[in-house]
BAFI-3210 file (N, C-alpha, C; in Angstrom, 3 decimals, decimal comma, padded with zeros to 6 digits):
// residues 290
n [1|2|3|4|5|6|7|8|9|10|11|12|13|14|15|16|17|18|19|20|21|22|23|24|25|26|27|28|29|30|31|32|33|34|35|36|37|38|39|40|41|42|43|44|45|46|47|48|49|50|51|52|53|54|55|56|57|58|59|60|61|62|63|64|65|66|67|68|69|70|71|72|73|74|75|76|77|78|79|80|81|82|83|84|85|86|87|88|89|90|91|92|93|94|95|96|97|98|99|100|101|102|103|104|105|106|107|108|109|110|111|112|113|114|115|116|117|118|119|120|121|122|123|124|125|126|127|128|129|130|131|132|133|134|135|136|137|138|139|140|141|142|143|144|145|146|147|148|149|150|151|152|153|154|155|156|157|158|159|160|161|162|163|164|165|166|167|168|169|170|171|172|173|174|175|176|177|178|179|180|181|182|183|184|185|186|187|188|189|190|191|192|193|194|195|196|197|198|199|200|201|202|203|204|205|206|207|208|209|210|211|212|213|214|215|216|217|218|219|220|221|222|223|224|225|226|227|228|229|230|231|232|233|234|235|236|237|238|239|240|241|242|243|244|245|246|247|248|249|250|251|252|253|254|255|256|257|258|259|260|261|262|263|264|265|266|267|268|269|270|271|272|273|274|275|276|277|278|279|280|281|282|283|284|285|286|287|288|289|290]
n.u [-006,402|-003,887|-001,664|000,387|003,413|004,892|003,194|003,301|005,724|005,948|006,895|007,231|010,025|009,860|010,661|011,738|013,936|016,168|019,045|021,530|023,913|026,695|028,140|027,035|026,255|024,280|023,965|025,602|024,896|022,935|023,706|024,551|022,247|021,131|023,212|022,838|020,089|020,256|022,565|020,384|018,544|015,883|013,314|013,594|011,642|012,396|011,417|012,861|014,207|016,563|018,743|019,971|022,407|022,797|020,682|021,311|023,395|022,676|020,413|021,894|023,876|022,463|019,422|017,252|019,311|019,669|017,511|016,275|014,513|014,615|013,528|012,457|011,361|007,813|005,761|004,311|005,474|006,396|008,218|005,452|004,306|006,438|006,373|004,258|004,274|006,090|004,894|002,774|003,978|005,803|003,294|002,444|004,078|007,034|007,096|006,813|008,610|008,622|006,136|002,906|000,800|-003,165|-002,382|-000,027|002,847|003,340|006,234|007,475|010,688|012,672|015,148|017,773|017,527|019,479|019,586|017,867|016,482|018,046|015,846|013,335|012,391|012,550|010,524|008,742|008,184|008,068|005,117|003,385|003,724|002,925|000,283|-001,106|-000,597|-002,698|-002,992|-003,334|-002,142|001,780|003,595|006,795|009,064|011,399|013,265|014,222|016,766|018,488|017,211|017,714|020,790|021,247|020,709|020,920|020,845|018,925|017,109|015,936|015,211|012,870|011,784|010,424|008,585|007,220|006,337|004,694|002,975|001,291|000,484|-001,435|-003,049|-004,264|-005,246|-007,131|-008,739|-009,507|-011,114|-013,007|-014,431|-017,521|-017,517|-017,530|-015,729|-013,039|-010,029|-007,375|-004,315|-001,712|000,491|003,533|005,251|005,380|004,137|006,040|005,169|005,831|007,027|005,935|002,953|002,839|005,224|005,393|007,305|009,208|009,647|008,970|006,891|004,136|002,082|-000,897|-000,962|-003,223|-004,601|-003,178|-005,168|-005,206|-003,366|-002,434|-004,486|-004,527|-003,481|-001,163|002,124|004,702|005,854|003,540|002,151|002,878|001,909|-001,053|-002,274|-002,415|-003,627|-006,208|-006,110|-006,607|-008,958|-010,845|-011,214|-008,997|-006,904|-004,159|-000,348|002,108|005,925|008,509|011,741|015,213|016,484|019,272|020,618|022,935|025,782|027,489|025,125|024,699|026,646|026,574|024,399|024,204|024,386|023,670|022,701|020,989|019,563|018,514|016,473|014,760|013,794|011,939|010,789|009,413|007,653|005,907|004,454|004,280|003,047|000,508|-000,985|-001,057|-002,937|-005,264|-006,102|-007,714|-010,025|-010,934|-013,164|-013,516|-011,261|-012,156|-011,581|-011,678]
n.v [001,476|004,207|005,589|004,792|004,279|005,685|008,093|009,612|010,327|012,818|015,651|019,458|021,158|024,216|027,043|030,502|033,512|035,206|037,563|039,667|039,559|037,988|036,870|036,073|032,919|031,746|032,025|031,029|027,989|027,959|027,866|025,691|024,014|024,446|023,169|020,285|019,815|019,866|017,090|015,935|015,657|017,193|019,876|022,321|025,398|029,513|031,900|035,376|037,951|039,329|041,885|044,092|042,830|040,718|039,205|039,641|037,955|035,662|035,281|035,620|033,399|030,819|030,961|029,539|027,013|023,232|022,531|024,642|027,312|030,876|033,848|037,052|038,936|040,065|040,224|042,034|041,801|039,822|037,311|034,836|036,246|035,681|032,755|032,413|033,129|032,003|029,475|030,007|030,370|027,550|026,475|027,030|025,873|027,186|029,557|028,100|026,750|024,065|021,059|020,762|019,604|019,128|016,875|016,973|017,116|020,328|020,995|022,804|023,877|025,422|026,954|027,003|024,877|022,110|019,354|018,352|018,356|015,661|013,893|014,186|012,573|009,986|010,745|010,408|008,241|006,441|007,660|007,063|004,003|003,823|004,793|003,728|006,389|008,323|010,974|014,355|016,188|016,481|015,791|016,029|014,180|014,525|012,144|010,736|010,613|011,708|014,327|014,700|014,963|016,487|019,140|022,389|021,906|023,085|024,424|021,880|020,519|023,279|022,761|020,323|019,996|021,923|020,394|018,337|019,815|021,065|018,874|018,294|019,823|019,653|016,758|017,420|018,876|017,559|015,615|016,681|018,090|017,803|017,611|015,132|014,662|015,367|014,535|012,279|012,974|010,467|008,354|007,144|005,845|004,050|005,618|006,769|007,594|010,838|011,158|013,773|013,671|014,896|016,963|019,296|021,731|021,496|022,475|021,982|020,415|019,514|019,732|018,659|019,920|021,157|022,268|024,076|026,869|026,845|027,910|030,066|031,939|032,324|035,173|034,689|035,808|035,336|031,862|031,363|031,348|028,477|026,341|026,922|026,666|023,880|023,102|024,056|022,054|020,046|020,518|020,926|018,314|016,811|014,187|014,086|013,312|011,645|012,083|010,172|011,494|011,005|013,580|015,838|018,447|021,314|020,920|023,638|025,609|024,187|025,275|027,838|028,570|027,257|028,021|030,088|032,981|035,296|032,942|031,187|032,656|033,500|030,793|030,215|032,752|031,780|029,737|030,775|033,114|031,891|029,595|029,788|030,871|028,999|027,236|028,816|028,523|026,451|026,781|028,742|030,937|029,044|030,657|031,818|029,761|030,402]
n.w [001,796|001,813|-000,119|000,990|001,950|000,206|-000,787|002,108|002,268|000,538|001,666|002,630|004,216|006,192|007,507|009,535|009,308|010,803|011,066|012,342|011,588|009,254|010,603|013,258|015,601|014,806|012,399|011,017|012,429|010,386|007,875|007,907|008,567|005,645|004,521|005,538|004,312|001,349|001,654|002,304|000,880|001,258|000,560|001,295|002,399|003,209|004,900|004,851|007,356|007,860|007,850|004,954|004,143|004,988|004,174|001,163|000,833|001,377|-000,325|-002,513|-002,266|-002,172|-002,822|-004,614|-005,002|-004,635|-003,782|-002,238|-001,370|-001,327|000,250|000,796|003,834|003,841|005,191|008,033|011,203|013,990|014,696|014,349|012,207|010,282|010,245|009,429|006,448|005,712|005,721|003,830|001,355|001,200|001,042|-001,031|-003,232|-002,908|-004,753|-007,035|-007,640|-006,933|-006,534|-004,616|-002,850|-001,488|001,093|000,889|003,895|005,378|006,990|010,291|011,265|014,242|012,208|013,100|014,157|012,799|012,874|013,133|010,073|009,764|010,318|009,565|007,346|008,451|010,773|008,762|007,260|010,060|010,877|008,748|009,309|011,920|011,803|009,103|007,661|008,188|009,718|010,416|011,875|012,483|015,553|016,170|018,869|021,518|022,363|025,079|026,175|024,800|024,542|027,134|027,561|024,965|025,607|027,255|030,959|032,563|030,662|030,230|032,359|032,495|030,140|030,622|032,615|031,837|029,377|030,852|032,068|030,385|028,985|030,865|030,940|028,606|028,541|030,710|029,015|026,923|028,301|030,008|028,100|025,735|023,379|020,715|019,135|019,663|019,936|022,028|021,321|019,629|019,937|018,607|019,909|023,249|026,274|028,866|032,259|033,435|030,850|028,726|026,904|023,994|023,039|023,794|023,548|022,013|019,432|016,419|014,087|012,202|009,325|007,309|004,020|003,194|005,693|005,690|006,330|009,635|010,444|009,256|009,855|012,467|014,481|016,581|017,515|018,479|020,024|020,140|017,985|017,025|018,609|019,329|017,085|016,923|019,314|018,891|016,029|017,373|018,997|016,799|016,083|014,692|013,571|015,765|016,057|017,869|017,030|018,083|017,976|017,404|018,748|018,592|019,868|018,852|020,271|020,465|021,463|023,403|025,162|025,267|026,568|028,937|032,224|032,145|033,379|032,163|029,561|031,470|032,939|029,972|029,456|031,959|031,253|029,372|030,035|031,389|029,910|027,743|028,158|029,475|027,647|025,677|027,563|027,949|025,008|025,029|025,719|024,429|022,155|018,918|016,638|013,289|010,078|007,411]
ca.u [-005,527|-003,620|-000,316|001,339|004,998|005,332|002,457|003,849|006,850|005,651|006,680|008,232|010,411|009,208|010,766|011,984|014,670|016,326|020,494|022,146|024,935|026,615|029,150|026,548|026,556|022,942|023,671|026,468|023,941|021,249|024,360|024,469|020,962|020,723|024,126|022,022|018,447|020,854|022,606|019,294|017,750|014,663|013,102|013,177|011,679|013,003|011,505|014,000|013,761|017,273|019,583|020,118|023,457|023,247|019,815|021,798|024,412|021,936|020,000|022,686|024,725|021,888|018,421|017,239|020,115|020,037|016,011|015,777|014,195|015,185|012,705|012,047|009,883|007,177|004,784|004,573|005,540|007,741|008,426|004,158|004,228|007,194|005,849|002,738|004,462|006,820|003,704|002,065|005,196|005,557|001,988|002,560|005,013|008,394|006,450|006,361|009,829|007,863|004,455|002,563|-000,775|-003,757|-002,156|001,762|002,812|004,480|007,343|007,890|011,257|013,539|016,151|019,290|017,870|020,015|019,715|015,972|016,388|017,892|015,018|012,165|012,451|012,109|009,399|007,375|008,098|007,555|003,802|003,156|003,608|001,908|-001,393|-001,720|-001,296|-003,984|-002,578|-003,498|-000,504|002,365|004,491|008,124|008,928|012,458|013,395|014,585|018,371|018,854|017,283|018,946|022,023|022,167|020,454|021,412|020,392|017,778|016,579|015,790|014,244|012,181|010,257|010,070|008,116|006,679|005,493|003,775|001,382|000,461|-000,254|-002,247|-004,388|-004,976|-006,201|-008,480|-009,764|-010,584|-011,986|-014,623|-015,670|-018,574|-016,920|-017,443|-015,072|-011,805|-009,389|-006,092|-003,204|-001,151|002,211|004,227|006,281|004,798|004,415|006,372|004,956|007,324|007,381|004,916|002,503|003,165|006,574|005,044|008,209|010,124|009,070|009,081|005,290|003,830|000,533|-001,426|-001,223|-004,996|-005,160|-003,083|-004,893|-005,519|-001,840|-002,536|-005,506|-004,334|-002,957|-000,118|003,448|005,830|005,798|001,946|002,021|003,079|001,492|-002,038|-003,100|-002,733|-004,839|-007,055|-006,478|-007,852|-010,566|-011,744|-011,294|-008,054|-006,022|-002,840|-000,260|003,190|006,631|009,846|013,056|016,978|017,432|020,599|021,141|024,153|026,834|027,575|023,984|024,358|027,747|026,559|023,469|023,880|024,433|023,907|021,438|019,481|019,555|017,343|015,444|014,401|013,361|011,094|009,655|008,036|006,778|005,130|003,964|003,907|001,967|-001,237|-001,659|-001,489|-004,269|-006,438|-006,637|-008,125|-011,538|-011,118|-013,873|-012,358|-011,303|-012,183|-010,246|-012,535]
ca.v [001,934|005,104|005,251|003,978|005,521|006,889|009,214|010,181|010,758|014,252|016,751|020,195|021,713|025,247|027,877|031,995|033,751|036,802|037,139|040,853|039,797|036,416|036,189|035,173|031,549|031,006|032,468|029,778|026,835|027,953|027,342|024,397|023,712|024,330|021,559|019,226|019,992|019,524|015,767|014,746|015,468|017,521|021,157|023,971|027,348|029,939|033,573|035,844|038,905|039,753|043,275|043,714|042,749|039,725|038,661|039,403|036,958|033,868|035,019|034,537|032,248|029,408|030,456|027,984|025,352|022,041|022,203|025,516|029,033|032,319|034,626|037,962|038,433|041,484|039,876|043,033|041,220|039,085|035,075|034,634|037,008|035,080|031,782|032,306|033,730|031,223|028,353|030,512|030,164|026,431|025,818|027,257|025,409|027,766|030,043|027,319|025,395|022,383|020,584|021,042|019,211|018,919|016,060|017,462|018,149|021,014|020,535|023,667|024,029|026,613|027,055|026,781|022,993|021,668|017,901|018,108|017,816|014,600|012,856|014,589|011,693|009,145|010,753|010,599|006,879|005,975|008,271|005,560|002,524|004,134|005,690|003,722|007,438|009,113|012,139|015,371|016,769|015,880|016,771|015,315|014,609|014,173|010,759|011,217|010,372|012,263|015,406|015,284|014,884|017,465|020,546|022,722|021,416|023,907|023,591|020,152|020,810|023,581|022,149|018,407|020,638|022,943|019,936|017,972|020,674|021,325|017,771|017,618|021,020|019,280|015,934|017,913|019,645|016,535|014,791|017,274|018,333|017,064|017,857|013,965|014,344|015,778|012,990|012,526|012,676|009,200|008,616|006,151|004,546|004,209|007,347|006,591|008,578|011,533|011,801|013,938|012,738|015,864|017,710|021,070|022,950|021,238|023,429|021,709|020,458|019,360|020,034|018,771|021,440|021,311|022,799|025,972|027,758|026,638|028,256|031,308|032,562|032,447|035,918|035,273|036,373|034,556|030,749|030,791|030,999|027,436|025,886|027,662|026,098|022,398|022,992|024,451|021,156|018,719|020,635|020,359|016,600|016,498|013,437|014,622|011,948|012,193|010,807|009,665|011,619|010,957|015,046|016,506|019,642|021,545|021,367|025,218|026,157|023,995|025,889|029,201|029,056|026,479|028,129|031,488|033,199|035,764|031,875|030,430|033,550|033,067|029,715|030,876|033,338|031,025|029,297|031,874|033,580|031,201|028,233|029,974|031,163|027,352|026,707|029,511|027,949|024,969|027,006|030,214|030,581|028,547|031,303|031,193|029,634|031,153]
ca.w [002,402|000,928|-000,978|002,259|002,585|-000,966|000,224|003,441|002,048|000,257|002,424|002,420|005,060|006,229|008,191|008,748|009,492|011,264|011,688|012,488|010,758|008,906|012,112|014,101|015,760|014,639|010,918|010,878|011,676|009,421|006,561|007,949|007,861|004,770|004,108|005,040|003,350|000,239|001,876|002,653|-000,360|001,582|-000,005|002,254|001,569|004,391|004,417|005,731|007,588|008,281|006,871|003,324|003,738|004,983|003,435|-000,127|001,014|001,796|-001,328|-003,543|-002,060|-001,750|-003,026|-005,886|-005,261|-003,506|-003,173|-001,490|-001,159|000,108|-000,143|001,653|004,386|003,622|006,348|009,557|012,712|014,176|014,400|013,994|010,978|009,056|010,131|008,208|005,457|005,397|005,153|002,848|000,464|000,924|000,080|-003,151|-003,974|-002,852|-005,744|-008,550|-007,326|-006,896|-006,714|-003,605|-003,100|-000,322|001,578|001,526|004,829|005,552|008,180|010,436|012,605|013,930|010,988|013,633|014,474|011,668|013,368|013,048|008,983|009,073|011,089|009,024|006,721|009,560|011,138|007,734|007,788|011,160|010,662|007,920|010,129|012,877|011,544|008,441|006,542|009,086|010,076|010,068|012,783|013,245|016,291|017,209|020,156|021,655|023,131|026,682|026,683|023,485|025,137|028,449|026,814|024,799|026,224|028,502|032,185|032,881|029,669|029,708|033,086|032,448|029,213|030,742|033,291|030,880|028,929|031,464|032,411|028,775|028,737|031,881|030,164|027,002|028,770|031,600|028,779|026,616|029,366|030,455|027,050|025,335|021,949|020,811|017,948|020,181|020,747|022,051|020,050|019,905|020,013|017,844|021,047|024,786|026,711|030,567|033,351|033,440|029,779|027,816|025,124|022,945|022,897|023,677|024,076|021,453|018,596|015,277|014,071|010,403|009,045|005,729|003,540|003,298|006,812|006,231|007,458|011,012|011,040|008,229|010,023|013,739|014,918|017,482|017,160|019,179|020,166|020,191|016,273|016,608|019,121|019,788|016,053|017,051|020,072|017,993|015,320|018,325|018,657|015,656|015,375|013,397|014,311|016,073|016,251|018,504|016,526|018,235|016,924|018,354|018,518|019,329|019,984|018,952|021,851|020,517|021,633|025,053|025,757|025,215|027,455|030,134|033,705|032,083|033,871|030,818|029,256|032,549|032,947|029,634|029,520|033,106|030,544|027,904|030,899|032,307|028,934|026,515|028,428|029,570|026,206|025,394|028,047|027,332|023,791|025,102|026,138|023,943|021,014|018,088|015,619|011,728|009,158|006,656]
c.u [-004,929|-002,403|000,740|002,488|005,375|004,432|002,640|004,996|006,907|005,573|007,796|008,524|010,044|010,069|011,117|013,006|015,514|017,948|021,169|023,244|025,413|027,947|028,077|026,334|024,964|022,881|024,595|025,518|022,889|022,039|024,091|023,368|020,400|021,705|023,395|020,525|019,576|021,453|021,677|018,268|016,268|014,460|013,000|013,098|011,837|012,427|011,933|013,805|015,428|017,852|019,794|020,745|023,504|022,063|020,331|022,802|023,744|021,133|020,447|023,140|023,432|020,419|018,507|018,266|019,739|018,432|015,450|015,850|013,874|014,180|012,478|011,016|009,377|005,988|005,443|004,642|006,275|007,868|006,963|004,608|004,822|007,052|004,742|003,025|005,399|006,034|003,345|003,085|005,209|004,559|001,807|003,307|006,677|008,111|006,677|007,674|009,174|006,371|004,699|001,348|-001,502|-003,311|-000,428|001,793|003,999|005,040|007,850|008,912|012,077|015,096|017,433|018,997|018,379|019,582|018,385|015,843|017,081|017,056|013,729|011,373|011,740|010,398|008,103|007,359|007,429|005,795|002,712|002,784|002,835|000,369|-001,824|-001,578|-002,341|-004,031|-002,836|-002,811|000,320|003,497|005,620|008,207|010,253|012,852|014,705|016,101|019,165|018,857|017,775|020,123|022,828|021,938|020,812|020,296|019,069|016,695|015,315|014,869|013,206|010,752|009,997|008,864|007,077|005,528|004,546|003,047|000,797|-000,242|-001,460|-003,733|-004,766|-006,219|-007,204|-009,279|-010,312|-011,542|-013,016|-014,995|-016,529|-018,938|-016,460|-016,182|-013,085|-011,440|-008,071|-005,208|-003,220|000,118|002,849|004,909|005,033|004,891|004,489|005,417|006,234|007,483|005,633|004,226|003,086|004,170|006,477|006,165|009,302|010,549|008,386|007,582|005,392|002,309|000,032|-001,453|-002,771|-005,588|-004,301|-003,669|-005,752|-004,463|-001,915|-003,455|-005,217|-002,936|-000,949|001,101|004,648|005,553|004,545|001,424|002,300|002,203|-000,369|-002,895|-002,958|-003,610|-005,996|-007,777|-007,609|-008,672|-011,361|-011,706|-010,477|-007,056|-004,584|-001,744|001,832|004,342|007,872|010,759|014,168|017,023|018,355|020,755|022,432|024,693|027,108|026,952|024,147|025,456|027,377|024,997|023,521|024,506|024,484|022,295|019,911|019,323|018,202|015,800|014,402|013,349|011,765|009,993|008,833|007,195|005,418|004,327|003,258|002,295|000,894|-001,713|-002,507|-002,728|-004,630|-006,844|-007,590|-009,940|-011,815|-012,287|-012,538|-012,494|-011,231|-011,257|-011,320|-011,615]
c.v [002,862|004,424|004,731|005,473|006,268|008,205|009,965|010,910|012,111|014,914|018,481|021,155|024,035|026,201|029,773|032,048|035,350|036,652|038,527|040,850|038,366|036,247|035,445|033,844|030,669|031,324|031,214|028,565|027,284|027,880|025,880|023,773|023,052|023,108|020,407|018,856|019,264|017,656|014,968|014,891|016,548|019,019|021,680|025,176|028,130|031,711|034,606|037,972|040,044|041,003|042,900|043,049|040,958|038,836|038,555|038,152|035,332|034,177|034,389|033,706|031,034|029,535|029,834|027,036|024,461|021,965|023,589|026,693|029,694|032,674|035,861|038,309|039,649|041,179|041,147|042,268|040,606|037,593|034,872|035,097|036,138|033,555|031,628|032,363|032,695|029,883|028,804|030,358|028,722|025,866|025,825|026,926|026,083|028,584|029,018|026,532|024,071|022,257|020,592|020,246|018,982|018,123|016,356|017,983|018,864|020,780|022,052|023,030|024,916|025,941|026,653|024,887|022,004|020,192|017,375|017,594|016,205|013,606|013,202|013,204|010,329|009,313|010,552|008,952|005,797|006,606|007,319|004,218|002,892|004,196|005,052|005,483|008,186|010,208|013,063|016,423|015,854|016,653|015,474|015,309|013,733|013,023|011,087|011,303|011,774|014,127|015,937|015,301|016,180|018,643|021,431|022,431|021,782|024,173|023,137|019,844|021,505|023,108|021,016|019,207|021,170|021,941|018,899|018,462|020,852|020,106|016,922|018,627|020,090|017,630|016,321|018,359|018,635|015,963|015,252|017,867|017,569|017,299|015,993|013,609|014,917|014,457|013,225|012,468|011,254|009,525|007,338|005,470|004,944|005,282|006,769|007,335|008,989|011,853|012,532|013,146|013,876|016,948|018,776|022,005|022,633|022,371|022,859|020,786|020,363|019,305|019,239|019,930|022,018|022,307|024,089|026,657|027,967|027,453|029,424|032,446|033,110|033,685|036,052|035,506|035,988|032,916|030,294|030,305|029,214|026,132|025,627|026,351|024,140|022,329|023,452|022,904|020,206|018,995|020,669|019,052|016,493|015,562|014,033|013,701|012,704|011,246|010,905|010,614|011,753|012,436|015,284|018,023|020,326|021,952|023,078|025,948|025,963|025,263|026,946|029,382|028,401|027,158|029,435|031,707|034,555|034,259|031,005|031,491|033,776|032,116|030,335|031,433|033,220|030,155|030,255|032,981|032,561|030,020|028,662|030,573|029,739|027,064|026,960|029,299|027,091|025,582|028,628|029,983|030,199|030,139|030,358|030,771|029,885|031,597]
c.w [000,967|000,033|-000,238|001,929|001,051|-001,152|001,328|003,039|001,156|000,462|002,081|003,604|005,227|007,461|007,741|009,518|010,450|012,002|011,773|011,519|010,706|009,997|013,280|014,138|015,125|012,946|010,222|010,799|011,087|007,904|007,025|007,722|006,474|003,851|003,349|004,315|002,066|000,509|001,753|001,747|000,309|000,790|001,194|001,793|003,132|003,783|005,885|006,010|007,952|007,341|005,689|003,249|003,805|004,351|001,868|-000,026|001,293|-000,016|-002,638|-004,086|-002,117|-002,127|-004,660|-005,891|-004,588|-003,290|-002,516|-001,704|-000,705|-000,480|001,328|002,193|004,313|004,256|007,386|010,593|012,892|013,644|013,798|012,602|010,142|009,347|009,248|007,009|005,034|004,671|004,038|001,416|000,069|000,163|-001,136|-003,849|-003,918|-004,356|-007,217|-008,395|-007,410|-006,480|-005,107|-004,033|-001,938|000,561|001,718|002,633|004,994|006,863|008,633|011,251|011,960|013,251|011,784|014,333|013,783|012,227|013,237|011,213|008,308|009,828|010,336|007,966|007,326|010,342|009,980|008,194|009,092|011,625|009,722|008,341|011,091|012,991|010,259|007,274|007,179|009,321|009,477|009,908|012,968|014,566|016,764|018,242|021,032|022,720|023,931|026,426|025,717|024,309|026,153|028,082|026,048|024,969|026,767|029,640|032,647|032,051|029,454|031,301|032,909|031,403|029,371|031,568|032,349|029,819|029,289|031,987|031,690|028,907|029,697|031,487|029,255|027,889|029,980|030,707|027,873|027,263|029,495|029,360|026,299|023,847|021,284|020,062|018,348|020,397|021,357|021,643|020,708|019,871|019,297|018,681|022,481|025,448|028,126|031,034|033,434|031,828|028,976|026,526|024,171|023,491|023,096|023,371|023,018|020,173|016,889|015,793|012,383|010,074|007,553|005,320|003,791|004,353|007,514|007,059|009,164|011,475|010,680|009,166|011,799|013,852|015,800|017,117|017,458|019,122|019,918|018,800|016,020|017,354|019,391|018,415|016,208|018,411|019,473|016,444|015,813|018,499|018,200|014,919|014,436|014,472|014,292|015,976|016,539|017,568|017,300|017,637|018,011|017,906|019,040|019,264|020,005|020,117|021,734|021,217|023,345|025,920|025,896|026,355|028,689|031,282|032,694|032,569|032,856|030,499|029,988|032,518|031,459|029,097|030,921|032,057|029,815|029,091|031,561|031,104|028,157|027,355|028,553|028,928|025,450|025,872|028,106|026,078|023,819|025,198|025,355|022,780|019,955|016,627|014,227|011,254|007,898|005,483]
res [r|h|h|g|t|c|h|a|m|n|f|v|v|f|t|c|t|y|y|p|s|t|s|d|l|r|y|v|q|f|l|e|t|l|q|a|a|k|k|y|a|v|r|i|v|v|v|d|g|s|p|d|g|v|h|k|a|l|k|e|g|y|d|g|r|d|g|a|v|i|v|r|q|t|y|q|g|g|k|g|a|a|l|r|e|a|a|h|v|a|a|a|g|g|r|g|a|f|e|v|g|a|e|t|l|l|c|w|q|e|a|e|k|t|n|q|l|s|h|w|r|k|v|m|d|a|l|a|a|a|t|d|d|g|a|e|v|v|v|p|r|r|t|q|q|c|f|m|d|s|y|p|i|e|q|y|h|s|e|t|y|g|n|l|y|l|d|t|v|m|k|d|a|i|r|g|s|d|n|d|d|m|q|l|p|i|a|n|t|p|t|p|r|g|i|s|l|i|d|w|h|f|g|p|f|a|f|r|a|k|h|i|k|l|w|s|t|y|k|g|n|s|y|d|a|q|l|v|p|i|v|h|a|i|r|r|g|l|r|v|v|s|v|d|v|d|f|v|l|d|e|r|m|r|e|q|e|e|n|n|v|d|f|i|e|k|r|l|n|q|l|n|d|l|d|p|k|v|k|a|s|w|t|d|d|l|y|s|i|e]
***
């Protein structure tokens, strides 16, 4: 047996930020995430691409305090580039702020998903219990009631649909493959009809630091930078585990986005743009991780 829970508890959260101003709702939510990191004693690495004034406020107010490391984004590109840079900074121990080993779990989440900060330790504990600590990649899965109750109703439906679609794509790909190393992910609770095995559209995921190249060498620049490497992890025979979390979305987000045509169309675009990229990644050539 591995070192059990103590081994599994070794994790660091990484994320990226961009805020046009300090009055942005998402900036306020991010400050709440930093407060949650302090409350739950979670180390967090942030790569920030905000304008100078916003970045200065973050750097001077929070960098080096309570386990938070905030660095200026230098990689050129959008969300994908920022995610890769944040992963590198986290894997390097936040530029020397803490120790990271090959088995440390690097945990990605969107900076504004404050409530997720309270769940990472539970994810680690559930992981140790479900797999005897054997997972290489972990994907949190929203429990149904919290998902339905706290999200914009259109997003609940679009993401449920997208998740079921991508789960079906995954099952077909694994079933039709002659690669014996490819295994269906396992979940720490049963998966009834109408619930996807993997919560593809949620966002958070985690991987052992030794697998960073799966994420750092994939060049996607949007949500695909999070998801395509998970597909390639499964294709390379890595153990992927889905762990339930009672994640609750900030009600200010639901109020802003529910019954809003622009946000409803954003969800549609995600289904029509992101999901085909994830589907294609089951049959694309494996990208080099050297």
